C-alpha positions in Angstrom: -15.2 -10.1 13.5 -14.1 -6.5 13.1 -10.7 -4.9 13.2 -9.2 -1.6 12.6 -8.4 -2.2 8.9 -11.6 -3.8 7.6 -12.5 -3.3 3.9 -15.8 -1.4 3.4 -16.9 -2.6 0.1 -19.6 -0.9 -1.9 -22.7 0.1 -0.1 -25.1 -0.5 -2.9 -23.8 -4.0 -4.0 -26.1 -7.1 -3.6 -26.4 -10.5 -5.2 -29.9 -11.9 -6.1 -28.2 -15.3 -5.3 -24.7 -16.5 -4.5 -22.9 -19.7 -4.0 -19.4 -20.4 -2.8 -17.4 -23.8 -3.2 -14.0 -25.0 -3.1 -13.7 -27.5 -6.0 -10.4 -29.0 -7.3 -9.5 -27.3 -10.7 -9.8 -29.5 -13.7 -8.0 -26.9 -15.8 -5.9 -23.8 -15.0 -7.8 -20.8 -13.9 -6.7 -17.2 -13.1 -7.1 -15.8 -9.6 -9.5 -12.9 -9.7 -7.6 -11.1 -7.0 -3.8 -11.7 -7.4 -4.0 -12.7 -11.1 -1.8 -15.7 -10.4 -2.5 -19.2 -12.2 -4.4 -21.6 -10.2 -2.9 -24.8 -11.4 -5.0 -27.9 -12.5 -5.5 -30.2 -9.6 -5.4 -27.6 -6.8 -8.3 -26.4 -4.8 -9.6 -22.8 -5.3 -12.6 -20.8 -4.3 -15.5 -20.7 -6.8 -18.1 -18.0 -6.4 -21.1 -18.1 -8.6 -24.2 -16.1 -8.6 -26.1 -13.2 -10.2 -25.7 -9.5 -9.4 -27.6 -6.7 -11.0 -29.1 -9.1 -13.4 -25.9 -10.6 -14.7 -24.6 -14.1 -14.0 -20.9 -14.4 -12.8 -18.4 -17.1 -11.8 -15.2 -16.0 -10.2 -12.2 -18.2 -9.3 -9.9 -17.2 -6.4 -6.9 -18.8 -5.0 -7.2 -20.1 -1.5 -4.6 -17.6 -0.3 -6.6 -14.5 -1.6 -9.9 -16.1 -0.4 -8.6 -16.4 3.2 -7.3 -12.8 3.2 -10.5 -11.4 1.6 -12.5 -13.4 4.1 -10.6 -11.9 7.1 -10.3 -8.4 6.0 -13.8 -7.8 4.8 -15.0 -8.3 8.2 -18.5 -9.4 7.1 -18.9 -6.3 4.8 -20.1 -6.6 1.3 -17.4 -7.2 -1.4 -16.9 -6.8 -5.2 -14.7 -9.6 -6.5 -11.6 -8.7 -8.3 -10.7 -5.6 -6.1 -9.0 -7.3 -3.0 -5.6 -5.7 -3.6 -6.7 -2.4 -4.9 -9.0 -2.1 -1.8 -6.1 -3.2 0.6 -4.0 -0.4 -1.1 -6.8 2.2 -0.7 -8.2 1.3 2.7 -5.9 -0.9 4.6 -2.2 -0.7 4.0 -1.9 2.7 5.4 -3.1 1.6 8.9 -1.9 -2.1 8.7 0.3 -3.3 11.4 1.3 -6.9 12.4 -0.6 -6.3 15.6 -3.9 -5.4 13.8 -6.8 -7.9 14.7 -7.4 -8.9 11.1 -3.6 -9.5 10.6 -3.3 -11.8 13.5 -6.2 -14.0 12.2 -4.3 -15.0 9.1 -2.4 -18.2 8.5 1.4 -17.8 8.5 1.4 -18.2 4.6 -1.3 -15.5 4.3 0.5 -13.3 6.6 3.7 -13.5 4.4 1.6 -12.8 1.3 0.0 -9.8 2.7 3.5 -8.4 3.9 4.8 -9.0 0.4 1.9 -7.0 -1.1 2.3 -4.4 1.5 6.1 -4.0 0.8 5.4 -3.7 -2.8 2.9 -0.8 -2.1 5.1 0.9 0.5 8.3 0.6 -1.5 7.3 0.7 -5.2 10.9 1.6 -6.2 12.2 -1.7 -5.1 10.0 -3.8 -7.4 11.8 -5.9 -9.8 12.0 -4.5 -13.3 
């Protein structure tokens, strides 16, 4: 799928190998994208692989995993940059009618809108 607000990702990024699973957390993890705690007992996305000769394992909450899946539109992606990439590439053009936005679950739409509001109106962030 492609939309008018797809995240582009790095052109020169590739993995030697890559695996994604959705296990149940045995201990708390930190989401690589939103930095929220993934509590023990909840499902999360676990990506493991090797990139540029280095092994990696990344934990992502399912909300950020859904948003990343929709907004990357099949492009390459560097883990840990979802919200920075959204601010740099998508928020300026994002509307609730954007094809990517309409593909999200209601909870993911609300999460994106909260992040967009924080980006658009930084003076209204809680102190």
